[in-house]
N, C-alpha and C positions, 0 to 999 in steps of 0.2 A: 575552575571549581574551587570553592573555599571549604576546607575541611571542617567537620563538626566533631568536636572532641567530647561533648557531653554524652551521657548514656542515652540509649533510645527511649527509656522510660521517661526521661525528662524532655527529650527533643520532640516528642510527639504530643505535647500538650500545648494549648494556646492556639491563637489564630494563625493562619498561614501567612497573612500579609496585613500590614498595617493599613487602615482605611485612609491614611494620609498619602498613600502611594497609588498611582494609577496603573492599571494593567493593560497590556498590549497583546493582541493575539499574535501567534508565531507562524502564520502562513506566509508564503512568498510566491504569489501567482507568477507564472513564467510564460513568456512569449505573448503573442497577440493573435487575434483572428481577423483576417481581412477578406473582403469580398473578392471572389474569383469565380466567374461564370463560364461553364463549359457544358455542353450537352452532346451526347453521342447520337441522339435521335434513335428511333426504333431500328433494330438490326436483326436480320435473319441469317440463319445458317442452314442451307439446304443440304449440306454434305453429311456424310456419316462420321466425320471426325470433328474433334474440338477445333474451333477456329477463332483466331483473334479478329474480331469484326470491327473494332474501333480502338484507336490508341491516341494518346495525347501527352506531350511533354509539359509538365507543370513546373514553372520556374519562378523564383522570386530572388532577385539579386541581393546578396548580402546576408541572406538568412542562413543559419547554420543547421536548421532542422525544418521539417515540414510534416504536416498532417492534413489529410483531405477530409472535407465535410460535404456530404451529399444531401441534396434537398429532396430527391425522389429517385426511385429506381424500380425496375422490374427485371428479374433474372429468371428466365425460363429454366425448365428442368435441366440440371447439369451445368448451367452457366455460372460464371463467377467473375469477380473483378480481381485484377492483379496489380499491385503497386510495387515498383522497384526503385530503390535509391540509386541514382546515377553515381553518387559519391562512393558507396561501398558495396553495392550490389545486393544489399539486404532486400528480401522480398516477402510480401504477404499476399495470400490468396484467400478470399472470402466468398462463400456461396451465399444464397439468399438467407438461410437461417443464421449463418455466422454474421452477416452484415446487419441483421436485426439485433443480434447480441451486442454488436459494436455501435448500435444506435445510429447507423448511417455515417460512420466515420472510419478512418484507417488508424493503424498504429502510427507512432512517431518515427520518422526516418531522418538520418543525418544527411547534411548537404542542402544546397539551395534548389535542387530540382529532383523530381521523381517522374518516372514513366508510368502513366496510367493506361491499363489495357482492359477492355471488355472481352472476355472469352465466352463464346456462345457454345452451348452443348449441341450435340448432333441433332439435326432435323428439328431445330427450334426456330421460333419467330418472335419478333417484338421485344427482345431484350433492350433495355436502355438504362442509362445512368445520367443524372444531372449533378454536376459539381457546383456548389454554391459558395463555398468558402475554403480558405486554407489557413492552417495554423502555422505561424512562423516564429522563429526565435532569433534574436539579434544578440550582440554583445551586451554585457551587463557590468555594473559597478557595484560591488557589494562588500560587506565587511563582517568581521567576527573578532573584534579586538576588545581588550579590557575597557570597561566603562560603558559598553553598549548593553542595552537591556537584554538580559538573559545570560550574560557572561559574568560568572562569579569569580572575581579575582582574575587570574590568567586563564586563557582559553586552553584547556588540556584535553580537548577532543582528539581522538586518533582514528584513522581510517580503518574500517572493517568492511566485510561483505557477507553478512549472514542472510540466509534466504527466507527468514520469517518476516523481515522488515523491508518494505518496498517504498518507492517514491511515487506519490500520487500526483498525476499531472492532468491538466495544466495548472491546477490550483496551488502547486508548490507546497505539498504537505507530506506526511509520512503515514503509512498504515501498516498494521501488524496482523499476520495470519494467526488465528487462535484456535481454529477447529480443523479436524481432519477433512471436512468438506469445504475447507478454504474460505470460511467467512473471515472478515477482516474488521478491525476497529480503527477508527480515526476520530478526529474532532468534528463536532457538528458545524462549526463555522467554516470548515474546509469545504463542505458539500452544499451548504445552504445557498441556493440560487445557482449552483453550478450545473452545467450541462453534462455531456457524456465525459466520463472520467476514465483514465488509464492508470493501472498500477504496474510499475516497472521494477524488475529485480535485476541483480547483477549489473548495476549501473556503472559505466566506465567513468574515469576521471573527466572533469570538465575541461574546457579549453583554457588557454592562457589568458583569454579575454573574459573569463568567467562564464561564458555561454555553456549551457548544459549539452552533454552528449548522450545519445540514446543507446540503450542496449539493443541487440538484435530483436526483431519483432516476436520471436518465439518466447522471449522473456518479458513480454508485455501482455497485459490482461485487461479486458474491458470490465467495468463495474456493472453489476446488474441492479438488484433492488437495494434500497438504502432506507434506513429509519434513523432519524436524528433529532437532536434538540440543540438549538443555538440560543441558549438563554443566559450567556455570560458565565462568569466564574462559578464553578460547581454545578453547572447545568449545561455543559457543552460536551456532547458525545455523539458518536455515530457508529452504527453497525451496518455492514454491507455484505452482499453476496458478490463473489468474484466468478466470472465466466471462464470457461475453458479456452485455451489457445492450443490449436492442433490436437484437440481431444483430451488435454490434461489441464487440471487446475493447479495452482501453485503447490499445495501440499502433495498432490500426486506426483508432480515433477521433481520437487526438491526434498520431500520427506521430512520437513521440519516445520515447527510452529512454536509458539509460547502460550502455555495455558494461562487462564485467569487464576490468580492466587485465592485460596480459601482459608488459609491459616494465618497466624501472626507473621508480621513482617520482620525482617532484619533491619539493622540501621542503615546498611549500605544499599545504595540504589544504582541502577544502570539504565542508560537510555541509548538506543540505537536509532538514529534518525538522519534526515537529509537536510540539515540546516545549512545556511549560507556561511561562507568563510572568506576572509580576506586573502587567503592563499587560494588563488582562483581554481587551480586544478582540483582542489578538495571541495569546492563549494557545491552544495546540493548533491554531494555523494554521501554514501553512508558513513557515519562516524559514530564511534562509541564515546559516551561521556560518563565518567564515574562521579559519584556524589553520595549524599546522605539525605535522609528525611530531615526536614527542619521543623515541621509542624503539621497540624491537621485541623479541619473542622468536620462536621458530619458529612459534607459533600465533596471536599477536596483536600488534597495534600499540598504541602509546599516542600521544596527540595533544593539542593545546592548544585545539581548537575548543570553544566553549561548547555544552553540551547540558543538557537538563533532562528530567524525566519526560515521556514521549511521544516522545523521540528514539530509544528502543530500536528497532533495525531499520533506522535510517537508514544509507545508504551512506556510507562514508568515501572521498571521492574525491580523486584527484590526477590532474592533467591531464584532468579531466572523465571519468575512468574509475574504476570501483569497485574498490578494493583491500581493503576491509574492511567489516564490518557492526557498527555501534555497539551496544554491549551494556551497559556499566557505566561509572559514574563512580567515582572513588577518593576516599573520605572523607579530608579533610585534605591532599589533594595535587592538583596540577593535572596529573594523568596519566589522562585518560579513555581508555577501552579499546574496541577493535574487534577482533572475530575476523577473522583473515586469510581471504581468499577462496581462498588456496592450501592450506588445511587439506584433507588428502586425503579425509576422509569427506564434507566439504562439496562438494568438486569432484566426487566420484563421485555424490553425490545429485543434483547439477544435471544431470549427463549422463543419469542414469537416469530422472528425472522429466520433464525438458525436453530431449530429444535435440537437439543443436545443429542449427540450420538458419539460420546467421547471414546467409546471402546472400539470404534471402527478404525483401527490403526493402519490397516492396509487400504483404506478409502475405497472399498468396493461396494459399500452400501449395506452391508450386513455384518453381523458379529459371528465369527467362526474360528476355525482352527488356525487360519493365517494370523488373525489378531492375537490369539493366545500365544503363538510362536514368537511374535514380535515382543510381546510383554515379557515372556519368560527369558528372552535373550538379554533383556536389560534388568532383570529382577535383582533387587538388592542394591542398585546404584542410586545415588543422589546427585543433585545438580553440581556438586563440587567434584564429582568423580569423572575421570576421563572416560569417554564413551557413553555418558548418560544420554538417553534418548528422551527428549522433552515430552514427546507425545505419550510416552508410557506412564506419565504422572497423571493418571485419570482423575484423582481426587484433589489435585492442586496443592499438595503439601511439600513439593520439592523433591520427592523420592518416588521410586518405583518399588512398592512394597505390598504387604498383605492386603492393605486397603484397596489398592488398585486391582489386585487379583480378584478380590471380592466383587468389585464393581463390574469387571468383565464377565465373571461367571454368572452374575445376576441377570445379565442380558444375553447370555450365550445362545446362539441360534436365532436371534431376532433380527429383523430388518430395521434399518434406520427410518425415521419418519419421512 
């Protein structure tokens, strides 16, 4: 990161990047998908107990992680699939509804093999599953050094693990939770043409060979609906819904988010993202990068925070509020780029896909006494204060104050859309 010493009133004028420089997107697709065919055939369970009616060891030598892709399935009432990592014992069970949410895929598991099991409900007939592909991850060679696109001077990113920012796989991007119903923001180029996506939180260190390591499946979430634009600099954004894992969405499980900013920015900026790094164990783990705004146009910001491949989709934060979505670095220039959250199409898409229900602080679908209690517990605190609860900043000004109380009381007793 290269420091900006001029005042913010000067720094925010002019274009974000010189037309003489080319821009590069900051995604970093991870792993590959290979054909792997296995069918259970129709399976019956005439007993009154749950029964494992089919099992199969899926193995790919040399891979450090694995994900299953199914082409077809039928799960009779009470039936489910179970996938277990041979390496660390992590386990995921999905019934018919959950498997549909996961779009016919599993979570990511560590190691080169998993045990697949079809568990049939009591007195059921005809359950079957067809495996068509597996996702694998091998060793990688990646970098994050001075002189690379996105690094401003020396690389001063530091590891963090905040639960509003997750790693979006397998596209190798970042996404941020911004609502209490766990809608997320990322870059449009991250999802354009992508299949089923998984958002991972509490990501462990990568291996010494730079290969990614997956968190337990309870910290992995399938992506539901998405609306996006992949139109290049200043027109690159996505809003997504995030499905529940074991009954809870990310905000319900972790209780944190970052709101979209509505008031004036400060000069300092922060980015929490999953960019690659030439220190392998840190690569594609969450890192914080400090910086400053460098310029703006009507549709995008430029900034001096360090980013690398994998940072696409990261929120560009000022005062702990999201003002932009990181999308590009600029080759030969320290002017990294983020689409503004105020872009009209982006704002309209957020309203359409994730109707605002900002006062639902306890994420139960309605505005009531519990939400009022959460807000009052943090009343009077701002983003610089210890114990500030970001969700209580309902009006996006960086504080929990009278304006937020007014917002909550204005919708008290209502249900969310």
